[in-house]
Structures are given as C-alpha cells and as structure tokens.
N, C-alpha and C positions, 0 to 999 in steps of 0.2 A: 234254193228254197224248195221244199217239197210241195207238190200240189195240195190244195185243200179241197176236201169233198164236202159239199153242202147237200144234204138230203132234205128236200122241201116237202112237207106233208100238210095237206089240208086237214083241219080239225073242226069238229062241231062244237066243242066246248074247250076253249083255250085254257081256262083255269084248271080244268080236270086233266087235260093232257099235260100241262106244265107240271102239275103235282105228280103225275105218274112218272115222268122222266126224271124229275128231281128225286123221287122215291127210289129210282134205280141207282142213285148215287151220282148222277151227273149234275153239273152246275150250269148256271145261266150266264150268258154274256149280256150284261145290262145295256150295253151300247146298242143292241139290236132287239131289245125286248120292250114291248109296249102293249097297249090294249088290242093290237091286231096281230102280234107276233111274239114268239118266244124263241130265242136263240139258245139251243142246248149244246153245251160243250161236251163232246164225247171224248175227244183227244186233241192234241195240238193241231191235227190236220183233218179232223172230222167234226162237222157241226150238223145238228138236226134243226131245221127251221120249222117250227110249228106255226102255221098260218091259219087265221080264220078263213073259212071258205070264201068270204068276200075278198079278203086280201089275196088269197091264192089265185082267185079267178082273174086278177089283173094281169097274171103272167101267161094266160093261155086262153085260146078261143074254144077249147074243147070242153065238153061236159065233165064235171067232177063226178067221179063214180062214188057209189056207196061201197067202201072197202070192207064192210061187214058181209056183203053179198057178192062182190066181184073182187078179183085179184088184180092189182095194179103192178106190183113188183114185190119181190122178197128181198129185203135188205139184210145182208149177212155181215156179221161183225166177228172177225177172227180174234181170239183171245189167246193168252200165253199158256193156259193149262186147262185141264178138265175141271179143276176146282174153280177156276174163274168162270167157266161156262156155267157150272152148277150154281155158283153164287149169284150171278146176274139173272139167270132164268128163275131161280127161287125168289129173288126180290121182285121180279116182274109178276110172278104168280101171286105173291103176297099183296101186290098193289092192284090185283084184280084182273091181270092179263089172262087170256084164254090160251090153253095149250092145245093147239089143233092136232098135234101128232105126238106120239110117244118119242122119247129120246132115240137118236140113231147112234149106234156104236159099231163102226166098221173096223175097229182096232186102231187104224191110223187116223181115222176121222171120227170125231165125237161132236154131235150137235144136238141142240135143243131149240125148239121153236116156241114163239108166243105171238099173240096178237094184242096190240095196244088197245086202249079204250075206243079208238075209232076204227079198229079192225085192220090196221096196217100190220103186215106180216114181217116178222123178224126171225132170223136165225142167229144164234150165238154158237160159235164152233171153235174147236181146237183141232188143228191139223199137225200131226207128228210126221214131218217130212222124212225123218230117218226110218220110219216104219211103213212107208208106202210100198206095197207089193208091186212087183213088175207087172205091167199090164193093167193096173188099177185105174189109170187115167186114160181117157180117150186119146187116140193118136193125135199128135201135134200139140198136146196140152201139158206135157211133162216139162216143168220149169228147168230141170237139169239138162234137157236136150238142147237148150238154146244157148 
C-alpha cells in the first residue's frame, strides 16, 4: 500500500474553503466531513483536511498563524502535463484565488502558484524529467543518480 498524505489546513470559514476546493474539481470524503472539518480528496493517496481553527488547535500547542501575512508552507502538487497545470490554476483563479507570482517556465519545469481563500500557498507544476538539463538540480538531488 502506498503512503497517504494528509495536508491539514486551518481555515477561518469552512464553508467558503470547502466551496473553493470543490470548485477546483476535488470531491469530499463524507466520512470525515462535518461542521468542524472537510476532507478533500485530491487523489487516491492525497487528502486535504480543512479544519476550523478551533478544531485545528486541538492538534498543536503552537499559535496558528495568519497565512495571509505569514508563510507556513508551500504545498506543491505535481501534475501530468502543462495543460493540467493551467487548467487547475485557472480554476483556482476563477474561484477567487490570488496569484502571488507569474508562471515559471524553465523548459523542464513549469509551475503556477495560487493562494486559497485563507492564504495557504499552493504550487501546481509539471516536471518533464526527460528534459532536465545536466546540472539543473542541486548536487545530491538528481533522482537518476540514486
């Protein structure tokens, strides 16, 4: 069985956040969705848990940051093509996401960024491994060398 990744995000308005992620084309897992949380199915092995701030706070003793003014993490989602990257980013912008940066096109790497309604940073990218130029990756990170 492949590992499953759960990305847990605190949200200020669960209904608005749920509508945003459903608008991106993702569905919900009703088993883990209630008035305090929404379980968003990204793929068979990736789930995004949208949690009210009160619910999220049960899992940490640290202060929950305002992700509109502070960065917590950039969640990157690799897709199968440039067209898929454009389609998902365009849906995000149509749902009101903010585009903090222009698209990046390095030839072998194409990515677009957006921030969801709570300011959580996302990258959607396409990596053409056959087009990675020699020396493009930092030493020790080339997957072909392992």
